[in-house]
N, C-alpha and C positions, 0 to 999 in steps of 0.2 A: 621669582617665585609664579608668574602668569606662564613663564614656560614649563616648568614642571606639572602645572595644571595640565598641559596639552600634552605632554609624553605621554602620562598616566592616563588620561582619556583616550588617547590613542593606543595604549595596550591592551585597557580594557576592551576597545572594541574589536582587536586582533583576536582576544580569547572567547569572544560570544561566537557559539556554532551560528553558521550559514543554515538557515531555514531554505532546505532543494526543496524543489518541487518534487512532488510522489508522480506526477505523469510519467507515465512508462508502463513496461512490462512484465510483472512476476514469475515467477515458474518455481513450481514449489508441490509441497505436501499439506495433508492435512489427514487428520485423524476420528472418526468418528465416538460414538460410544462403545460400539463393537471391538475399539482398535481399530478399524478397516484402515489401509491408507489408502487415501484417494489421492489421484495426481490432479496439482490445479495450476490454472496460469490466469492470472489478470490483466487485461487489459485496463487502465485507469488514468484518467483525467484530473488533473485538480486543478480547476480554472476559479477565480475568483473567492475563494473558500470551501467552495462543490466538489463533491466528489461524484463521478460517473463514471460510466466503462461499463464491463462486460468480463463474468466469470466463467470461466471453464473448466468444467472438472469430468471424473471418470464418470461423475454421474448426471452430467448435462450440464447447460449451459444456462447460467443466468445472469438477468438485467440488472446493472447497481441502478439502486432507484436514489440515493443519496448519501450522504454522508458529512462526514465533518474533519476536521483536525485542530487540535489542541497542541500544540508545544512539539512533543514527540511519540502524540498519542493521535491514533487514527480509528475514527468508525466509520465501518463501509455498510449502509443497509442496502440489503438484495430481494429481489425474488424470485422465491424459490416454491411459488405456487400459496405461499402464503410468506408473510415478513420474514427475511433472516437479516442478522448483524454477524458482522465480524469486528471487534474490538481487538487491535495489535498497537504493540509499541514498535518505534521507528526506529531502529539500530542502524546506523550506516547505510547499505542499499537493502535493508530488509525487513519485512515488514514480520513480528514475531506476535502471537497472540490466542484467542481463541476466537470458535465460531458459534452461532447455534441457528438453527432453521427447525421450525416445529417442536417435535419430542426429540429434536438427534443435536448433539453438536460435538466439541470435542476442540482437538490444537491445530494451528497454522501456523506454517513458516514457508514464508515465500521469499526470494532475492531479484531483486531487479535484474533485468538481462541487458543487455546491450542492442541499441534498436538496429534492424535487419536494414541494412544500405541499399538502396536501391530497390528489392524486394523482385516481383517479378516481372517490373518495368525492364527495358529493353534486352530482354531474352529472347531469342529467337531459335 
């Protein structure tokens, strides 16, 4: 009987999705209220439950001032000359949701891209 309990527990552990770190670079696009397409990349760091980094867009660069993650939902706060927020669902390697800053806002979809190995170092 005890062995059956251990096997059942092991199967439950395997079926639980692993919580992957949000740290990385994401690229994609957003739309504003005017339905204008905005190119977006997000350099995101998740450390001890806190989010930091920078949002780069065709409208400028904005520092991430805070944020959090709960299960499969992320909230990212940024400074756009006033408070801005991204509320996104975490699906595989994507963040899909909405953003708002001041009177503007709209949809957002970005995908995690592989880290650049080596970068510019070592090139002559």
